[in-house]
N, C-alpha and C positions, 0 to 999 in steps of 0.2 A: 471496639470502644463504644460505650453507650453515650449518646449525646442527649442532654436534657435541655429542653427549651426553657429559658428563663424569661418570664413575662416582663415587658417594659414597665417601669414604675409609672404610676399616675399620682395625682395630687392626694387622693384618698389614702393610698398606701404609704405615702410619705408622711401625711398627717398622723397616721396610726403609729408609725415608727417614732416620730418626734414625741407623741403622747406617751410612749412606753419608755422613753429615756429616763435614767435616774437624774435627780436634781443636779448632781455634781457635773453632769455632762452637758447641761443646757447652754452654758456660756460658750463652750467650744463649738457646739452645734450651731449656735447663733452666728458666731464668726464665720463659719464655713458657708452658711446660707447667705449671709450678707456679702461675702466675697463673690458668690455665684450670681449676684444681681447684675453684675456687669459682664456676663458671660460672653466671651468672643474668642473665637479660635485664632490664635496667632499663626501667621504663615511661618513655616519652618525656616530657620536661618540657614544660609548656605555656609560652607566650610570657611570660605575667606572671611566672611563677616564674623563668624565664631572666633577665628584666630585673632582678628583685629580686636574683638571685645576682650579676649583673654589678655592680650598685650596691654590694652588700655587699663584694664582692671589691675594688672600686675604693677604698672607704673603708678597709677593713681592711689592704689590701696595700701601702699607701703606704710604710710604714716598711720592710717587707721589700724592696720594689723599690728604695728608696733605698740600703739597705745592699748589695744585690746590685750596683747600679751603682757604688757606691763601690769595692767589691772589684774589679770589672772595670777601672775606671779606674786603680786603684793597680797592678794587674797589668801595665798598659800604660805605667806610668811617669808617668801624669798626676797631678798634685797640685794642690791649691788654689793660686792662685785660678783658673787657667785651666780646670780640669776641673769645678768645682762650681757655677758660676753658674746653669746650666740643669739641674743634677742634680735639683732638687726640682720644677722648674716644668713638666716634660714627663712625661706618663704616658699609657698606653693600656690599657684592659681591654675585651675583646670576647668574645662567645659567640654561639651560634646555637641555634635550636629550630625545630620545624615546627608549622605551624598548618594542619591538613589537608594539602593538596598544596603549600602555600606554605612556602618556606624563609625564616625571619626571622632577621636578625642584628641585634645591638644592641651598640654600641660607645660607650664614654665616652673622650673624649680630653681631656687637660689639656695645653694649649700656652701657655706664658708665663703660667701661673697661671690661665688661663681655661678652664672646662670646657665641652665641647660634647658633646651626646648625638646619636647618629645611629642611626636604625632603618631597615634596608633590607629589602625584601621582593622575593622572586624567585618567579615562578610561570609556568606555561604557560597559554596560552589554551585554551578548550575543544577547539578543533580541533588543538591541539598544534603549531601553526605559528608562534606568536608567543611570545617570551619577554617577560613583563611584569615591569618593574622599577619600584619606587617607593622613594623615600627621604624621610624626614622628619628634619630637622635642627633641634635646639633649641640655641641658643648662649647666650652671656652675656646677662644681663638678660631672659631668657625669650623672646628673639626666635626665631620659628619660620619655617621655609620648607619647602615640599613640592615634590618633583620626581617626574615620571613619564616613563618612556621605554619604548616598545614596540620590540622588535627582531624583524625578520622572520627566521625560521629556516629558510626554504625553500631 
């Protein structure tokens, strides 16, 4: 494998890049540069905090999601009753965090008014040759199942 060293950008190279942008791209470039003015690295969230955030968002966001779906369906000419029977009964909120070298995702699904929580974990084996995947699902009435799959990556 050939590795090419990429020089670190400096102000002059960034100025040249901005000067070469088409007029139509200037507004987007300005927004990106303005958002970078408050540059700070956020500490990574732990898995417990991420799970709590997903649960809070799921509980809090139902009304916002319902209103958003209503507006989308109205825009497409769908009106009650054909568009709203499942409007309230389906929902999904998901996020991810890391735990050491493991990527953890947490998703809450509402399907036909029944909530299901799914936690997935992705990591590599110590020799970096196997992708390790596990999934824990908790469905209605507290029923739980666990699954694990190892994928050979050679």
